N, C-alpha and C positions, 0 to 999 in steps of 0.2 A: 472237802480240796484234800485228793491225795497230792503230800507231798511224796515229788525223789527222793529214793535216798540216798545221798552221794559214796559214792564206789572209794573204797580202802584200799585199792591196784591201780598203779598210772599205768601207761605203757608209751613210752619214750619210742617214734618210732625214726629213729633215723637216713634221713632221703636227701642230703647238704652239698651230698658229695660228686664230684666233674665225672666223671667215668672217663679221666684220659684212657686208661688199658682197653674199655670196651671197641673206644675208636665208633658210637655211637652220633657226632658230633651238638650231642646234649646230654643234660646234666641226665645222668644214668637211670634216676630214680620214676624220670616221664621219659624213659623208654620203651615203645611196646613189645612185650612178648607175643601175643598176639590181636585183638580189638583194646584190647585194656593193657596199662602203666603196667610198667612193675611193680609201680608204689600202689593201684591200684591190687595185683593179687596179693602183692603185702598186708596190707590192711585188710582181706576176706579173712587172713589167720585168725590175723587181733580181733574182727569185731564177732569170730566162732569162738571164741572163746569166755574166760565168765564175761561178769561186768566189768569194765574197765574207762577211767580216766584217757582217752587216748592224745596225747603228743607230739602232730607231727612236724620235724623241724624241719624246714626249706632252705635250698638254696635264695640266695638274695635276689629277689627279683619274678621269682616263682612262686609266691605264696599265694597268688589267687590260684595257679595250676594246682597245687597240693592241695586249697580249698576247694577247689570243685569236686576236685576225685575221691575227697575226701567225704563228702555229703554226701556222693552219690555211693561210697561204697555203707558209711552207715546205717543211711536209712529213716528208719524209726531215732536212733540213738546220734544222731548229727546231737546236740545238745552233752555229747559230749565230748565232742570236737576241738581243740584248738591249732592254728598253726604257729610255729615261730621262726624268725631266719633265723640261718645256722654261722658259724664260726668258721676261719678258716682253717681249721683244723676237727678233725671229729670231734677231738676232747674238747672245742669248744663250746660245738653245737652239743652233744650229751650236755653239757652246762646252762645254754639257756634253754632246752629242754626241760633239765631238773626246776630251772625259776618259773617255770608255768608248771608246774606241779599241784596243785590245790594244797590246803592246809590241812585238810581231813585224812588223805590220802596214807598209809603203814609202808605199804611195800611197793617199789619200783623196778618196771622190767625196762631194758635198753634190748631195743632191734633194731638191727640192719634194714631195711627197707632191701638190699641185694638177696639178703635170705629170704624172697617175693614166694615162696612157695610152702613154706615155714608150716606145717598142720597146727590144727588148734589146739590139739591133745601136746603138744610141745610146751606151748603161755600157761597152759594148769601145771603141769608137772612139775615146770619151776612153784610155782605162787605158792604149791604143795609142801614142794621140802623147805618156800624160805619161812613161812609159817612153821611146823617140822622143828626146825635145823635154828632158826634166829641168823643164818648162814648169808655168806653169797654165795648161790646159783650159777653153774655152766652147763649145760647141758652141752655133751661132749657125744665121737663117734670112736670106738678105738681105731688104730694103729694098725691095718691090713698091709699092707706093704713093711717089707723087708727093705730096714733103713740102717744107710751107711752117713759114718763120719767120711770124711773126706778133705785134702785138702789138694787145691784147682782138680788138677787130671789123676788123680791116686788114691786109691783106700784107702783111711787112716784102718777104721775099725769098725765093728759091728755095734748097733744100738739097742739094749733090749729093749723090744715095742711093750712088753708088759707094762710098763709106767709110762707107757706115750696114750696120748690121747689126743685127738680134735675138738678145739672147741668151736664151739657155734653158739647159736644167739636167740634167744631172747635168752639173758640175764638178766638174772633179780634180786633185787636188794633190798632188804629193812629198809625203806624212806632213810631214816637215820644215819646208817653205818655209811649211805652210797652218798651222800652231803658233806656228813664228817670227813669223808675221802678226800671230795672236790673240793672240797674250800683248804685242804692243806697238801697237795699236791703241785711234786712242786718242779714236774719234767711232765712229757709226753710218754703214756703210755698206750703197747696194742691192743687194748683191753682194755673194757669198767673191769675186768675181774681183776685183771693187775695191779689197777690205783686204787683194788680195795684191799686188795691182801697186801700191799706197799706201806697201806697204813694199818700192818698189824691187824687184819682182821680174817677168818676164819670164812677160807670159799671151799662151796663141794660142789657135786656132780647128781646130776641123773643125765641120763637116757637122751640123747639130742634124736637129729629123725635123719637118714639118706635125701630128703625130700629140700632139707632146709642145708644142702649147698650154697654156696653166695655165688652172684654173678658178679663175674671177674671181664672174662676174655669172648670173643664171642662166641668163643667154643661154649661156655658156658652158656652163652645165650643161645647155641641152636639148641641145648640139653637139655633147659626146660620149656623152650619153644616143643621139642617131642615129644614133652609130658603136654604139655596143660594141650597140645593138637597130636596125638600122636600117628594120626592117621592122615596122605595128605587128602585133597579131595579127590573124587568121582571124576572125571569125565565125561561126561553124556546126557543121555535124557533123566537122569538119577541127583545130578547135580543142585546138590541146595538153592535157594534163590540168595540169589546175592540181597546182602545190605537195599531196603527202598530208599526213596529221594525222602529230604523228609521235610516238613516244614514247618516255619515257626511263625510269631510276632512279635513287633516291639514296638513301645511310644516313648516321648520323648515331649516335657513341654520344657519350654523356659521364659522367663519373665524380660521384657526391655530394662534397662538398666545399670548394665554391664558399663567395663572404663574399654578406650579406643575404639575400634572397628568393629564395624559387624560381620559376622565369618555363620555363614549358610550353606548347606549344602555344597562342604567341597570351598564355596568360593567368600570372595570380601566382599563386599558391600558398602563402596565407600560412602557418606553422605548419610545411609540411614545408622540408627541408634544402635550401640553391641545389646547382645544379651547375656545376662546373668550368669555363674556358673564357676564349677572349679577349673572346667578346661576354657572353652572356647563361649561355648551357652550352642554347643549349634547339634537342635535338633534334629535336623533332620541323621545328620552321620551317625547320631546315637541311635536314637532308633532302627537306626538298618543294622546297630553291632546289639544291642537288643533279638532282636529279631534271629540273625542270625543264629547268635551264643546259642537260643534257643530251640531250633530248628537243632542242633546240634549238642545238646541233653549237658551245655556249658556254663550253665548258668542265667547269670544275670551284667551287665554295667558295673558292675554297683560289686562282682567280686574279684573282679581284674583289673577295675580302672575308677577305684574311686577315691573318695579322698584322701586315704591312706598312702595314693601311688603318686608323689611328688612328681615323679619325673613326668604327669601327664595332664600340669598347674601348669594352662595359658598350651596346652595342644592343641593343631587342630586337624582335621579330618583323616588325614593320610595315615598320623602316626595309629586311630585308633584303628582304622580299618586293614591296616598295613597287618596290626597285631594281630585281629581278633582272625582275619586268613591262616597269620602261622597258625595259629592255635585251636585252629578247626584241620587244617593242614596233620598236626602232631596228633591231633584224634580219629583220624583217615580220612575227615570231609571234607569238599570241594566247594568251591558258591556254585549254585546253577544257576541262579537273575534273580534279583532284589525290585522290590518294585512299593515307591514311595511313594505318599500324597501330607502336603501339608497345609494346613490351616493359617492362613496367619493375612492383614492390611498390605501390610508388605515385606518384604517389597515385594515387587512385579514379577513373579519369575519368567514368565513368556516369552522375555529379548535373552532369556542367560539358561533357560530350558537344555537347552545342547550340549553349551558347556556343560553345567553342573551333572547332567548324566553323563560326562566324557573325565570329569578327573574322581564324579565318585567309582567309575567302571572300571579305571587306570588304579585304583587304591586297589580296590579286590579283584587286581591279578588279570584283569578284563576281562572279568566277567559280565553280566549284563544289567542297568542298572536303571529303569523308568520310573520320571520326578512328575508327579503332577501338584496342580495348585488348586486351594480355591477358595471362599469364606464363609466364613458363617453366618451370614446377613444380619453384621449389626447382633449376634445371640452372641452370651457367653465374653466369655475368658480372650478367646481371641477377636472375637469383634469387636471389642472395647476396645481393641487395638492395645492388649495391655501384655503378648505375647505369643508368641509363638508355636502349637505343637507338630508333632509330624507321627506319619505312623506307616510302616511297614510289614511288609510281609517277606519274607524268604524264603526259596530252596534250598534244599544243599544236598548233594549227589556223593556216592564214595567215590574218595578221590584214589 
């Protein structure tokens, strides 16, 4: 048996910022640069660098989205990734990430997801410099503009720019140095290097990269988009084919034995036994969610709505389907249509089929939903009347 060695380097990717100045109406790291989010682009540079544990610090409520991005970016290295919830400040978020670093890690890099286009070579330079010096290391760019010290509208004096540099991330540190500095921090600092320096530690520099600029304003985002997709698509017969519609399948099974009323296909069924589950056990809605997430390549229901998400305890179909529709929209997809088949001996669907289709369709923004029901002639789990199973097929189309 081959045992994969534990990396000696960890990279904390801070993606918990609100992005107020960007004005995109969503946490900054989840705003798209092209068809992929800022976080996904940042992770490309992270995974292209040397082997490292990767800890992503996500905003509260977006841990599932961060996990999906990480899994798709990591590929075969997904076992190196974990996601933690960020704090109220950047410093608190880094501290949360630091708590998740594996015991054997010796060097820790802290990187802002907002520096989404940072090349892998910068990560490698920082790690090499930490190993060589034992100091904290910051990648920097020289200041090229003439700098003036001002008071309101009046220039007071020039500033010698030979002593200035623009700091970037990732910033790297010996693990023991960073942990000790965070343990003793009694105020907020502008970056990790300032915090570590305030604790009495040496800080060195390496060359940064022009691509490692921080995306903060709409103008920064336009710059990033121009770099990623520098040529506007041609119009005419040579256009690239638009993204094709995609199909996904989903299935879910729940046993009878829950508390309260039965909820199935978004409807309450008075007098019928309830299904057991973390939420309301609605196998029809859950199968639809899995089919839609599968079609869009966004993981599965456990990724976004698992038992680690207490807000979905007892939730009904509308909460699951509406949130799934939002996830698809963020990823550039819209629901085309959904077909779902229910296998159960009870309840009888015929009289309420149209009502169920309408409720499920409304939760998906009006996308057509068809529901069919069948029995298994007394065979198996559903034939014995032990519970309900549902199978769904979903089509998603480019938004």
